C-alpha positions, 0 to 999 in steps of 0.5 A: 977291101976296106973301101968295099966294106965302107961302101956297103955300110954307106949304102945300108945306112942310106937305105935305112934313112930312106925307109925312115923318111918314107915311113914318117913323111909318106903318111903326111902326103895330104899336108904336102898337097895342101901346101901346093894350093897356097896362093899369094895375092899381090898385097902378100908379095909386096908385104914379103918384099918389104919384110925381106928386101932383095939383097943389093949385092951378092950374098953367100947362103947361110949354112945352118 
């Protein structure tokens, strides 16, 4: 019974988070659409590679 109650609360909490995200992010759909139209030139990509060089060995992902 305890696992069932935990499951119900977890589902309820996830639903609240999902509704909050939709409420905050859905109205900003135009911003997301504009971000998809960004285009990088060859010079931009070269500059990015200079500032952020490719790793020379396997690197673990940073956890923030």
